[in-house]
Phi, psi and omega in degrees: 000121181282153178300138180092349179274152175290142176282128178268118183240120177276141178220159179272133176119201180241165179309135184102355179292155177298327177298322178292321178298319177296322179299322180287343175284342181297130177261103187298142179258172173069028176083013180296142185278341183170199182235133173243119185266143183236107181290142176225147187289330184226164175298320178301321178294327177296312179300319182291336182281336185293126181084358179250286175243007176227145176283322182221162169236158176227132181221146173286142179242333176198152176241142184296339180253318186268347179090205190280152173265096192295323181302322183285331171298316180296321180290328176300322179284323184287321186260150183264072178237163179253138168283122184245359179178170176218150180223132174259130182233123172292129183266114181242103183279134175247144173266124187224153182207176177296148174305134182099340176279131178253168180305319183293343181275345189283121178251336182225137174245122182255139172181176174296146181306322179296319180296318178298318179294320182289345180243014190301313182293317180296321178296320179296324180284316186276324184225067186298335182262000185274145177272133174269124185234123184287142177225176187288328178201171186287304182295328177297327176294320177297316180297322180297317179300317178294310186294324184262358178061044185279097187279345178255014182241156174225161179237151169258117182199185182282162176300324178296325179298322177296319179295313184295322187255016172058046177250160180261132178279120178274326180200133174266164175064048180282343184296140180290326183243116183291351178275006182299113185222141176243137176262128179248146175253137171266132184242138179219169180280343183233154179298155177268168168271108190292329181077182186287331180255077190257156171230148179232139175243129179232165173223141179212161172215163182201181182294148179282091182214154183301137173082003183301307184296323178298316180294321181295314180290330178297332178300328179273320182299320181295341181249012178057036174272123185281118175267126184258344180197145171226137182222137176245143178221139178294144176278126186295331183259010181213088183305135178068019169244155191228151168258140180246127178256134179235137166254134180221154177280130179117173182250156176290358173270348179286141184301314182296320179293318179299316180297319179296319180294323177296316178295320179298320181298327180287336183265350187235174177261346184203130174221136176217133173274122181272346176158143165246128194207162177298129180288141175272174181243120179300000000 
């Protein structure tokens, strides 16, 4: 990417998706003029676009209420990409419909199952007679209402989705919990410059034996390396064996982190650093 060019960021979904909103929060480095977002139908397609027709990809990795996005953990292990940054985005669901549709007209609410779940109490209060109907994504539900002219339907999606798809916002702040936040990872083909406030994500696996995880985590505890998250996922090619993902404070260039990783490598059969990158702020 030449200096002055817009950064091309692939995201899953259609224009107006929360992933696209997170991409626009990215502050491009190296003289980039801005951000150009590239919609892709699946998370796998986002990973595949990086280094091909996109400079970066952006994917959700965890939500403060719904937990981890397991598919993206599996893709991090499967694909050879670097985590180069993270962005925390407050999720603010809006109820939207075609111009002229009023709250009393709404019979069906369309959205991703997580969005419907995150707004369940508010929907019962505001639209007690409306049916909640699951769809593949939030912004896609908004686009469907526009494309099909669904006058008795509303969608739960971002404010940007209403702008992009020419819908009227009936009510903002539909989420039951205002602390609803999603953490997104930026993915690139090359490592990032982590900077002084760094975070590192690693993945490892080892033999199925007593005390393995205790010994692995102890490598960090003995050096006062702060672990902020641990996630386990089954290995697809080894039934009943697991990969463990760790987020930790610091860079793989820090002496304490390097020493811990060296000790971890001696205790396990596989260790990989997925990226050292500037930490985001929740």
